[in-house]
N, C-alpha and C positions, 0 to 999 in steps of 0.2 A: 504494500500500500504506500503510495506517494503521499507525503504530508507537506503542508504549507501553512503559512500564516498570511492573513490579509489585514491591511490597515486601511480604513476608510477615513478620508479627510474632507471636512467641509470647505468648499471652494468659495462660498459667499463671504468668508472671513478675510480673504485675501491676505493670509499670513505671510510675513516676510520669510525668506528661505530658512533662516536660522530657527525661527520660531516654529515653522512647519516641521523641520527636522526634529526639534526637541519634543514636540507633541507626538509625532510618530514614534519616537523612541519610548516615550511614556506608555503609549498604547501597546507597543510590542512587548516591553518588559512586563507590564501588568497582565497582559493576556497570557504570557508564559507562566507567571505566578498562579494564575487562575486555572490553568490547564492540567489535564491528566499527566502525571509524571512519566508514564510509559510513552505517551505520545511525544512529550518533550524530548525524551531520550532518543527515540527513533528519529525525530525531526532533526536533532543535532547531528546524528550520524549521517543524515542525508544532505547536510549542507545548509540547513536552516533557511530554506526557500521562503521568501516573503515578497508580497506584492502590495504596492500602495495605489489605492483607487480613489476616484473622485465621487463625492456626493454633493448635491447642490446647496443644501442648507440643513438646519437643525431638524426640521420635520423629516426629511429623507434619512438623515442619520439615525433618528429614533425608529423609523420604520425598519431599518436594517438590524437594529438591536433586537426588535421583536421577531423578525424573520430568522435571525441566527439562533436565538434562544429556542424558537419553535422547532428548529431543525436539530436541536440538541447540541449546539456548538457552544463552547466556552467563549465568553466575551469580556472585554474591558472597555467601558465607556469612560473617556477622559474628560474631566472638567478642570478648566484652568484656574489657577489661584489668583490670577489677575494682577500679577506684580510687574508686568511689562506692557504689552501692547493691546491686550483685550481685557474686557471687564471680568471681575471675579465671577465664577460660576458658569462661564461660557463653556458649552460642550463643544469640543474641537475634533475629536477623533474616536474611532472605534477599532479596537484590536479584536480579531477573530482567530482563534486557534493558537497554536498549531493543531491541525486535525486533518482528516482525510481530504485530499485535494478535490475529489469529486463531490463530497458533501458540502465543502465550502463553495465550490463553483455553482452548486444548485441554488445557492442564495445570491451570489455576487457576480455571476458571469456576464451580466448585461452592463456592468459598470466599466468605465474607461480608466486607464492608468493616468496617474498624475504626470 
């Protein structure tokens, strides 16, 4: 079974590149912490494949939270502390997995890469 992780990023926030990278890192790490240890170990041995995809806004981000959870996927919704460029409590990213690539694709395959 091929494993991967997907990170969804809100495009409406127009985050500067450094902030976008930091938010994606938060989503990736927290999603790993939330995931099944066997999946994480297998994913690490496969090279830790991860893909960053676009969502248009908070509404769409939250729709994918629900879709991923309904599919039985582990998630990590990232909410910013608001110390730099966006308001406190802003939902920025969603980490999904690592998990079975086909299972994740069943939820996210229509989204485009950043």
